[in-house]
C-alpha positions in Angstrom: 0.0 25.7 3.2 -1.2 22.3 3.4 1.0 19.6 1.7 -1.8 18.1 -0.1 0.4 15.7 -1.9 1.9 14.1 1.3 -1.4 14.2 3.1 -3.0 12.1 0.3 0.1 9.7 0.2 -0.1 8.9 4.0 -3.9 8.1 3.6 -3.3 5.8 0.6 -0.5 4.1 2.0 -2.4 3.4 5.5 -5.2 2.1 3.4 -3.5 -0.1 1.1 -1.3 -1.5 4.0 -4.6 -2.8 5.8 -4.9 -6.5 6.0 -6.8 -7.7 2.7 -6.4 -4.5 0.8 -5.8 -4.3 -3.0 -4.4 -1.8 -5.2 -6.9 -0.3 -7.4 -6.7 -0.9 -11.4 -6.3 2.3 -13.3 -6.3 2.7 -16.9 -4.8 5.5 -19.0 -5.7 5.2 -22.6 -3.4 8.1 -23.5 0.1 6.2 -23.1 1.4 7.6 -26.2 1.7 11.1 -24.1 5.1 11.4 -22.4 3.4 12.9 -19.2 1.2 9.8 -18.7 4.5 7.4 -19.0 6.2 9.5 -16.3 3.1 9.9 -14.3 2.4 6.2 -14.2 5.8 5.5 -13.0 5.1 7.6 -9.7 1.9 5.6 -9.3 3.0 1.9 -9.3 3.2 1.7 -5.4 -0.5 2.8 -5.1 -2.1 1.3 -7.9 -2.2 -1.6 -10.7 -1.4 0.6 -13.8 -2.8 -0.3 -17.4 -1.3 1.6 -20.4 -3.4 1.4 -23.4 -0.7 1.5 -26.3 2.0 0.0 -28.3 4.7 -1.5 -26.2 7.4 -0.6 -28.5 6.4 2.9 -28.6 6.2 3.5 -24.8 9.5 1.8 -24.4 11.0 4.1 -27.1 9.7 7.3 -25.1 11.6 5.9 -22.2 14.7 5.1 -24.1 15.0 8.5 -25.4 14.1 10.3 -22.1 11.0 11.9 -23.7 9.4 10.3 -20.7 11.1 10.5 -17.3 10.8 7.6 -15.1 10.5 8.2 -11.4 11.5 4.6 -10.5 13.9 2.1 -12.0 13.2 1.2 -15.7 13.0 -2.7 -15.1 10.7 -2.2 -12.2 8.3 0.0 -14.1 7.9 -2.5 -17.2 7.6 -5.5 -14.7 4.7 -3.3 -12.9 2.6 -1.8 -15.3 0.7 -3.7 -18.0 0.6 -2.6 -21.6 -2.2 -3.3 -23.5 -2.8 -3.0 -27.4 -6.5 -3.2 -28.3 -5.7 -4.6 -31.5 -4.1 -7.6 -30.1 -5.8 -8.2 -26.8 -7.6 -11.4 -26.0 -10.5 -9.0 -24.6 -11.0 -7.3 -27.9 -14.0 -9.4 -28.9 -15.6 -9.6 -25.4 -15.4 -5.8 -25.2 -16.7 -5.2 -28.7 -19.8 -7.4 -28.0 -20.4 -5.8 -24.5 -20.0 -2.1 -26.4 -22.7 -3.3 -29.0 -24.9 -4.2 -26.2 -24.2 -1.3 -24.3 -25.4 0.9 -27.1 -28.4 -0.8 -28.1 -31.5 1.3 -28.3 -29.2 4.4 -27.7 -29.0 7.3 -30.2 -25.2 6.3 -30.5 -26.0 2.7 -31.2 -23.4 0.5 -32.7 -23.6 -2.2 -35.4 -21.3 -5.3 -34.6 -18.7 -4.1 -37.2 -18.8 -0.6 -35.9 -18.4 -1.9 -32.2 -15.2 -3.9 -33.3 -13.9 -0.9 -34.9 -14.8 1.3 -31.8 -13.1 -0.9 -29.5 -9.7 -0.4 -31.0 -9.9 3.3 -29.7 -8.1 3.1 -26.7 -10.7 5.6 -24.9 -13.5 3.2 -25.7 -11.2 0.0 -24.6 -10.4 1.7 -21.3 -14.0 2.7 -20.5 -15.4 -0.9 -21.3 -12.9 -2.1 -19.1 -14.0 -0.2 -16.4 -17.7 -1.1 -17.4 -17.0 -4.7 -17.2 -15.2 -4.8 -13.9 -11.8 -5.3 -15.2 -10.5 -2.0 -14.1 -11.5 0.2 -11.4 -11.0 3.9 -13.2 -10.5 5.4 -16.6 -8.0 8.6 -16.5 -7.4 10.8 -19.6 -7.9 14.2 -21.1 -4.3 15.2 -21.4 -4.3 14.4 -25.2 -8.0 14.3 -25.8 -10.8 17.0 -26.0 -13.3 16.5 -23.3 -15.9 15.3 -26.3 -13.5 12.8 -27.3 -12.5 11.3 -23.8 -15.2 12.2 -21.2 -18.1 11.7 -23.5 -17.3 7.9 -24.1 -16.6 7.4 -20.3 -20.0 9.0 -19.3 -21.9 6.9 -21.9 -20.3 3.5 -20.9 -19.3 3.9 -17.0 -22.2 3.8 -14.8 -22.6 7.0 -12.5 -24.0 7.1 -8.9 -26.0 10.3 -9.7 -24.9 13.7 -11.5 -21.6 13.7 -12.9 -19.7 17.1 -12.2 -16.1 18.3 -11.7 -14.6 20.0 -8.8 -11.9 22.4 -8.4 -9.9 21.8 -5.3 -7.3 24.4 -4.1 -4.8 24.4 -1.2 -3.9 28.0 -1.6 -0.5 29.6 -0.1 -0.7 30.8 3.6 -1.9 34.2 4.2 -2.1 36.4 7.4 -5.8 36.6 7.3 -7.1 33.7 5.1 -10.6 33.4 4.1 -10.7 29.8 4.5 -9.5 27.3 7.2 -6.2 26.0 6.6 -6.7 27.9 3.1 -8.3 25.1 1.5 -11.3 25.9 -0.8 -13.3 23.9 -3.4 -15.6 24.9 -6.4 -18.2 22.6 -8.1 -19.5 22.4 -10.7 -16.5 23.7 -13.0 -16.4 21.5 -16.0 -19.8 19.7 -17.0 -23.2 20.9 -16.3 -24.0 24.3 -18.1 -27.3 25.0 -15.9 -27.9 22.3 -13.4 -31.4 21.8 -12.2 -32.3 21.6 -8.6 -31.9 17.8 -8.6 -28.4 18.2 -9.9 -27.3 21.0 -7.8 -28.3 18.9 -4.6 -26.3 15.9 -6.0 -23.3 18.3 -6.6 -23.6 20.1 -3.2 -23.5 17.0 -1.3 -21.1 15.0 -3.5 -18.6 18.1 -3.3 -18.9 18.1 0.6 -18.4 14.4 0.7 -15.3 14.5 -1.5 -13.6 17.2 0.4 -14.1 15.1 3.7 -12.7 12.3 2.3 -9.6 14.0 1.4 -9.1 16.1 4.6 -9.9 14.2 7.9 -11.2 16.3 10.9 -7.6 16.4 12.3 -6.8 18.6 9.3 -9.9 20.5 8.6 -12.4 20.7 11.5 -15.7 21.7 9.3 -16.9 21.0 5.7 -19.4 23.8 4.9 -20.9 23.9 1.6 -22.7 27.1 0.2 -24.9 27.3 -3.0 -23.7 30.6 -4.6 -26.1 33.2 -5.6 -26.7 36.9 -6.3 -29.4 36.5 -3.5 -29.1 36.1 0.1 -32.1 34.2 1.7 -34.8 36.3 -0.2 -32.9 39.4 -1.0 -33.4 38.8 -4.8 -35.5 36.7 -7.4 -34.9 34.9 -10.7 -34.5 31.5 -12.1 -31.2 30.6 -11.0 -32.2 31.9 -7.2 -35.4 29.4 -7.5 -33.4 26.4 -8.7 -31.3 27.1 -5.6 -34.4 27.3 -3.3 -35.7 24.2 -4.7 -32.4 22.2 -4.5 -31.8 23.2 -0.8 -34.3 20.9 0.7 -33.1 18.0 -1.5 -29.8 18.5 -0.7 -30.8 18.4 3.2 -32.5 14.9 2.6 -29.5 13.6 0.9 -27.0 15.0 3.4 -29.1 13.3 6.2 -28.9 9.9 4.6 -24.9 10.5 4.1 -24.3 11.3 7.8 -26.8 8.1 8.8 -24.5 6.1 6.6 -21.1 7.2 8.1 -20.5 9.3 11.1 -17.3 10.7 9.5 -19.7 13.0 7.6 -21.6 14.3 10.6 -19.9 17.7 10.6 -20.9 18.7 6.9 -23.2 21.6 6.7 -24.7 22.9 3.6 -26.6 26.3 3.0 -28.5 27.6 0.1 -28.8 31.0 -1.6 -25.9 33.0 -0.2 -23.9 35.9 -2.1 -20.3 34.8 -2.4 -19.1 37.4 0.2 -21.9 36.2 2.6 -20.7 32.6 2.1 -16.8 33.4 2.7 -16.7 36.3 5.2 -18.1 36.3 8.6 -18.2 40.0 8.8 -20.2 40.3 5.3 -22.4 37.5 6.9 -22.8 39.4 10.1 -24.0 42.5 8.0 -26.3 40.8 5.7 -27.8 38.3 7.9 -27.7 40.3 11.2 -29.4 38.0 14.0 -30.1 35.2 11.5 -26.7 34.6 11.1 -26.6 31.7 13.8 -29.3 30.0 11.5 -27.1 29.0 8.6 -24.2 27.0 9.5 -22.2 27.7 6.3 -22.7 31.3 6.4 -19.1 33.3 6.7 -17.0 29.9 6.6 -18.1 28.2 3.5 -15.2 26.3 2.1 -17.1 24.5 -0.7 -18.7 26.8 -3.2 -21.4 25.3 -5.4 -22.1 27.6 -8.4 -25.6 27.7 -10.2 -24.0 27.8 -13.7 -21.1 26.4 -15.5 -19.8 29.8 -16.3 -19.3 30.9 -12.5 -17.5 27.6 -11.7 -15.2 27.4 -14.8 -14.5 31.4 -14.2 -13.6 30.7 -10.5 -11.4 27.6 -11.3 -9.2 29.3 -14.2 -9.1 32.5 -11.9 -7.7 30.8 -8.8 -5.4 28.5 -11.1 -3.8 32.0 -12.6 -3.7 34.0 -9.5 -2.3 31.1 -7.4 0.3 29.2 -9.5 2.0 27.7 -6.6 -1.2 26.3 -5.1 -1.6 22.5 -4.6 -4.7 22.2 -7.0 -6.5 19.4 -8.9 -9.4 18.6 -10.8 -11.7 15.8 -9.2 -14.7 14.2 -10.8 -17.8 13.8 -8.8 -20.8 11.4 -9.1 -18.8 8.7 -10.7 -17.6 6.8 -7.6 -13.9 7.6 -8.5 -14.4 5.7 -11.8 -13.3 8.4 -14.2 -11.0 11.5 -14.2 -10.8 14.1 -17.2 -7.5 16.2 -17.0 -6.8 19.5 -18.4 -5.0 19.0 -21.6 -2.4 21.5 -20.2 -1.9 19.2 -17.2 1.8 18.7 -16.0 3.1 15.2 -14.9 2.7 16.6 -11.1 -0.8 17.4 -11.6 -1.4 14.0 -13.7 -0.2 12.0 -10.6 -1.7 14.4 -7.9 -5.1 14.0 -9.8 -4.9 10.2 -10.1 -4.0 9.9 -6.3 -7.0 12.0 -5.4 -8.9 9.5 -7.4 -7.4 6.6 -5.8 -8.4 8.0 -2.5 -11.9 8.7 -3.5 -12.3 5.4 -5.2 -11.2 3.3 -2.4 -13.9 5.1 -0.1 -16.5 4.7 -2.4 -19.3 2.3 -1.8 -18.3 0.3 -5.0 -15.9 -2.6 -4.3 -12.7 -2.6 -6.2 -11.6 -5.2 -8.5 -9.6 -7.8 -6.7 -8.7 -9.9 -9.6 -8.6 -8.7 -13.0 -7.7 -10.5 -16.6 -5.5 -7.7 -17.2 -2.9 -8.8 -14.7 -1.7 -12.3 -13.9 -3.4 -13.6 -10.9 -1.7 -17.3 -10.4 -2.9 -18.9 -7.0 -0.2 -18.9 -4.7 0.1 -20.9 -1.2 2.8 -19.7 1.0 3.8 -21.6 4.1 5.7 -19.9 7.2 6.6 -22.3 10.0 7.5 -20.9 13.4 8.6 -22.6 16.6 4.9 -23.2 17.8 2.8 -22.1 14.7 2.4 -22.2 11.2 1.2 -19.4 8.9 -0.6 -20.1 5.8 -1.2 -17.3 3.6 -3.0 -17.8 0.1 -3.2 -15.2 -2.8 -4.4 -14.6 -6.2 -1.6 -12.7 -7.7 -1.2 -9.9 -5.4 -4.8 -10.1 -4.0 -4.8 -11.8 -0.5 -7.3 -14.6 -0.1 -6.5 -16.3 3.1 -4.1 -15.4 6.1 -4.1 -17.7 9.2 -1.9 -18.7 11.9 -2.2 -22.2 13.1 -1.2 -23.1 16.7 0.5 -26.4 17.3 0.7 -28.4 20.5 4.6 -28.6 21.4 4.1 -30.0 24.9 5.0 -33.7 25.8 5.9 -36.0 23.3 5.4 -33.6 20.7 8.4 -31.3 21.8 10.8 -34.1 20.5 9.4 -35.2 17.3 11.7 -35.4 14.3 11.4 -33.2 11.5 9.5 -36.0 9.4 6.9 -36.5 12.4 6.7 -32.6 13.0 5.9 -32.4 9.2 3.2 -34.9 9.2 1.5 -33.4 12.3 1.7 -29.7 10.9 0.5 -31.1 7.5 -2.6 -32.5 9.0 -3.6 -29.1 10.7 -2.6 -27.1 7.5 -4.9 -29.3 5.3 -7.6 -29.3 7.5 -7.6 -25.3 7.5 -7.2 -25.3 3.6 -10.1 -27.6 3.2 -12.5 -25.4 5.5 -11.7 -22.6 3.3 -12.5 -24.7 -0.1 -8.5 -24.2 -1.1 -7.1 -27.2 -3.1 -3.2 -26.5 -2.9 -3.0 -29.1 -6.0 -4.9 -26.5 -7.9 -2.3 -23.6 -7.0 0.3 -22.5 -9.6 2.9 -22.4 -7.1 3.8 -23.3 -3.4 6.2 -21.2 -1.5 8.0 -21.6 1.8 10.6 -19.7 3.7 14.0 -21.3 3.4 15.6 -24.0 5.8 19.0 -24.1 7.4 20.8 -25.2 4.3 24.7 -25.2 4.2 26.0 -22.2 1.9 22.8 -21.3 0.0 22.6 -18.1 -2.1 20.2 -15.4 -1.8 16.9 -16.0 -3.6 14.5 -18.7 -4.7 15.2 -22.5 -5.0 13.1 -25.1 -6.4 12.3 -27.8 -3.7 13.8 -31.3 -4.6 14.4 -34.7 -3.0 18.2 -33.7 -3.0 17.3 -30.3 -0.9 15.4 -32.4 1.6 18.0 -34.7 2.1 20.6 -31.7 2.8 18.2 -30.5 5.1 17.4 -33.6 7.1 21.0 -34.7 7.3 23.0 -31.6 7.1 21.1 -28.6 8.7 23.4 -25.8 10.0 20.7 -25.8 13.2 17.7 -27.6 14.4 15.2 -24.9 13.5 11.4 -24.6 12.6 12.3 -23.1 9.2 13.6 -26.5 8.3 10.0 -27.7 8.1 8.9 -25.3 5.3 10.7 -27.1 2.4 9.0 -30.6 3.6 5.5 -29.3 4.0 5.6 -27.5 0.8 6.9 -30.5 -0.8 4.1 -32.7 0.6 1.5 -30.1 -0.2 2.6 -30.2 -3.8 2.3 -33.8 -4.1 6.1 -34.2 -4.2 6.7 -31.8 -7.0 3.7 -31.8 -9.0 3.0 -28.6 -8.1 6.1 -26.2 -8.6 7.5 -25.7 -5.0 9.9 -23.5 -4.0 11.9 -22.0 -0.7 12.9 -18.3 -0.5 15.9 -16.9 1.3 17.5 -19.2 3.5 18.5 -18.0 7.1 21.8 -19.2 6.3 22.8 -16.9 3.4 26.2 -15.7 3.9 27.2 -12.6 2.2 29.7 -11.3 4.8 32.8 -9.5 3.9 36.1 -10.8 5.2 36.7 -8.1 7.8 33.0 -8.7 9.2 33.8 -12.4 9.3 36.7 -12.4 11.7 36.5 -12.9 15.3 39.2 -12.5 17.9 40.0 -16.2 18.1 42.0 -17.6 15.1 40.0 -20.6 13.1 36.5 -19.4 14.7 34.6 -17.3 12.1 31.2 -15.7 12.4 28.3 -17.6 10.8 25.3 -15.6 10.1 21.8 -17.0 11.0 19.3 -14.2 10.3 15.8 -13.3 9.1 16.9 -13.2 5.5 13.4 -13.4 4.2 12.0 -10.7 6.4 14.9 -8.4 6.1 15.5 -8.6 2.3 11.5 -8.0 1.7 11.7 -4.9 4.0 14.8 -3.6 2.0 12.8 -4.2 -1.1 9.8 -2.4 0.1 11.7 0.5 1.3 13.4 0.9 -2.4 9.9 0.6 -3.9 8.7 3.5 -1.6 12.0 5.5 -2.6 11.6 4.5 -6.3 15.0 3.2 -6.1 16.6 -0.2 -6.7 17.9 -2.0 -3.6 21.5 -2.4 -5.5 21.7 1.6 -5.4 21.0 1.8 -1.4 22.6 1.4 1.8 20.4 0.2 4.4 20.5 -1.0 8.0 17.8 -3.4 8.4 16.5 -4.6 11.9 14.2 -7.8 12.2 12.3 -7.4 15.8 10.5 -10.6 16.0 10.7 -13.7 18.2 14.4 -13.3 17.5 16.3 -10.3 16.6 18.7 -9.9 13.6 20.2 -6.5 12.3 21.7 -6.5 8.8 24.1 -4.1 7.0 22.8 -4.3 3.6 25.4 -2.6 1.0 24.0 -2.3 -2.2 21.9 -5.3 -2.2 24.3 -7.6 -0.4 23.8 -8.1 3.5 27.6 -7.7 4.3 27.3 -8.1 8.3 24.9 -9.9 10.3 25.0 -11.7 13.6 23.7 -15.5 14.4 20.2 -14.4 15.5 19.7 -17.5 17.6 22.8 -16.9 19.9 24.1 -13.4 19.4 23.2 -10.0 19.0 20.4 -7.9 21.4 18.3 -9.9 23.6 14.8 -10.9 22.2 11.7 -12.1 23.6 12.9 -15.5 23.9 16.5 -15.4 23.1 19.4 -14.2 25.5 21.5 -12.5 22.8 24.8 -11.2 23.9 26.2 -12.4 27.3 29.4 -11.8 28.8 32.0 -14.6 27.6 33.0 -15.5 31.4 29.5 -16.1 32.2 29.0 -18.4 29.3 32.2 -20.5 30.3 30.8 -21.1 33.7 27.6 -22.1 32.7 29.1 -24.6 30.1 31.0 -26.0 32.9 27.7 -26.0 35.4 27.0 -29.7 34.8 24.5 -28.9 32.1 24.1 -30.7 28.9 25.0 -29.1 25.6 21.2 -29.0 24.7 20.1 -27.5 27.7 22.8 -24.5 27.5 21.6 -24.1 23.8 18.0 -23.9 25.3 19.0 -21.5 27.7 20.3 -19.0 24.9 17.6 -19.6 22.4 14.4 -20.5 23.8 14.2 -19.4 27.5 16.3 -16.1 27.8 15.5 -12.6 26.7 12.2 -11.3 28.2 11.1 -15.0 29.2 14.2 -15.3 31.4 13.5 -11.9 33.0 9.5 -11.8 33.1 8.5 -15.1 32.7 6.7 -14.2 29.3 7.9 -13.6 25.8 4.7 -12.0 24.3 5.2 -8.2 24.3 1.5 -7.5 24.2 1.1 -9.1 27.6 4.2 -7.4 29.0 3.8 -3.7 27.7 0.6 -3.6 29.9 2.7 -3.8 32.9 5.3 -1.2 31.5 4.6 0.8 34.8 6.2 -1.7 36.8 9.8 -0.4 37.5 11.3 -4.0 36.7 9.5 -4.5 33.6 10.4 -0.8 32.5 14.3 -1.8 33.2 14.0 -4.6 31.1 12.4 -3.2 28.0 14.6 -0.3 28.2 17.5 -2.7 28.3 16.2 -4.6 25.4 15.4 -1.2 23.3 19.1 0.2 24.1 20.7 -3.3 23.1 18.7 -3.1 19.6 19.5 0.5 19.2 23.4 0.2 19.9 23.6 -2.7 17.5 21.7 -0.7 14.9 24.3 2.5 15.4 27.2 0.5 15.5 26.4 -0.9 12.1 26.7 2.6 10.5 30.6 2.1 10.4 30.1 -0.8 8.1 29.4 1.4 5.3 32.2 3.9 5.7 33.0 5.9 3.6 29.4 5.8 2.3 26.3 7.4 4.0 23.5 5.1 5.2 20.4 5.9 3.3 17.8 4.5 5.7 17.4 2.5 8.7 14.3 0.1 8.5 12.8 -1.6 11.3 10.1 -4.7 10.9 8.8 -7.7 12.7 6.2 -8.2 15.4 7.8 -6.4 18.3 7.4 -2.9 16.1 3.6 -3.4 16.9 4.4 -2.8 20.6 4.4 1.2 21.0 6.3 1.1 24.2 9.4 -0.8 22.8 9.4 0.9 19.5 9.2 4.3 20.9 12.3 3.6 23.0 14.2 2.4 20.2 13.5 5.3 17.8 14.4 7.8 20.6 18.0 6.3 20.6 18.1 6.2 17.0 17.9 9.9 16.5 21.6 9.9 17.3 22.2 8.1 14.1 21.1 11.5 12.1 19.8 8.8 9.6 16.0 8.6 8.7 14.0 5.5 10.2 11.1 3.7 8.2 9.1 1.2 10.0 7.0 -1.7 8.6 5.4 -3.3 11.7 4.3 -6.7 11.9 5.4 -9.7 9.8 6.2 -9.1 5.9 7.1 -12.8 5.4 3.9 -14.1 3.5 4.3 -10.9 1.4 7.8 -11.9 0.7 6.9 -15.4 -0.6 4.0 -14.2 -2.7 6.2 -11.5 -4.4 9.1 -14.1 -4.9 6.5 -16.3 -6.5 5.5 -13.4 -8.8 8.8 -12.7 -9.8 9.3 -16.5 -10.9 6.0 -16.5 -12.5 6.7 -13.3 -14.9 10.4 -14.7 -15.4 12.3 -11.7 -13.6 13.9 -14.4 -11.5 15.0 -17.6 -12.4 14.8 -20.2 -9.6 17.9 -22.1 -8.7 18.3 -25.7 -8.1 20.0 -27.3 -4.9 23.0 -29.3 -6.1 25.2 -29.7 -2.9 
């Protein structure tokens, strides 16, 4: 049986991880039902969830275990938005819009009636969608179709005929009727006797929905059949005539759909087929004989469009009863994924599944998603991430990305030895020019964030930038490193603190245990310098996916970027990690571990200290062996034996260090190995690393590319929501 839940999750996660993607805003007006609260906790990774209800009641249901949460309680209440219509700032605006929407209709409301109606959670939720403050309204577990769906259909604009589909992924059988045992029925809930126009909408819409859910790699064809008691002229009657009139209409609409997107090119729709002829090749051969090839869907239809609600509803409930172990769901059609009406007997799993299918269809609909909503805080955040020869600038409105650019800087000649003040000034000029080009005023931001610099002895987390901090970086930084520029750049962009400015997760955070700090020479201890911002964000991202707290997990996190650092994160603390500038596996430009005797010889070879440091930190690794540090260029030469040998050595060094970290957690197990950073974008290197990590017997999660801009955004939102209290530098 196809794992529908896994398939939908994979597609959603892929779409939501794309650059510029935003999570849809979904509204549950039945938040006093424990099933809805439980389901909401399983949806926060893929949607911005609004619960319409009373906060105290929702918290009480969680406290007394009536509603079981699938994520940590504090994360749930920090992510969902609970709205009481009676106390909402949007109440008057929605009431006025409701009155206007009802004007001239049979159900027209007076001003007073509209104000009263908007206190009803269903009307409140539907109006949020109508006004573009939310993407979808989901309900029906506690309300009848009349009380939930009817107001939604009145107030939320449709894209044609509204209808409901029943989707089934059936258990495996030896001789299945359908490819991969997938079948869909429509309409199963709304239209009593659909007209030809409605039938054509239902046929095309249902087939499109099946293709949106199942890519061609999973379901090779989508074949719709309009079911009748007649097969191509064998009978007569009103329903047969309606289907005959619907077929050419469906053909026109299907042609337009195929023209709009080639992903729908393999959809076929045939009208007027008996159900046996539609689903059985043998029956189709007997009935149609030499005409069989004229009708693409005959004998292999997996979307069955019925002529009346009686047949559709009967088929849906029959299959639900006959196959209780099937993965099934109701799906709304004709509404661009803006509404879902559940059965009142829905389980929590069915509520979650239905919501995720709605999210999938909503994201793929032509109607754009809501980017910023008054329901969710959306402070303007400017994030600065300085690197050795570039600066990443990212701008967000709350979670929604606005801008993400990388500015390259000239580091040749005189610019190579600029002081931190001179370097800040030069970079700021380029940064301001870029922001002005995109009409972004950093002074209008709510917060300015930057990666932390090489402060001595910082704690993990967020610090507010101050003059004392800048002095500490300028006069006492642990290392000369581009991260030191971040605080200065953020301070100047904030007009020296007029806009709140912060740094996050300094590379010098030291949480090493005594046994991991000790070295083989008394008086010399390990001093970690690592990609704390990246590693800690990757750990949080995995914890969110696992619906757990970082403090409850043992994780090995490897940042594979211009430098390499591998941390042992034991229940929220990084208890072992290297100095990524000079130690650990080799990187694109860093030498990593080198035999001690060779280091001694190098130090006495007449080279200045700065040059020795440069050999290890700037011109080592891939650059030393291959004359380049850009993996995108190097992997194109992977067939060269010399290149292959260096890449294999790098992969082996990374994997060996990760495997060695397993003992840091003894006697507890490691929950997950996490890889992140730009080197994870190289399939050649990543495949070699993953192959060797199979020895660990631990699952591996990969977050390819940089996650640092998102780390700065999330840190800003935690401060904005008062979840984190920023620290002040006092040394």
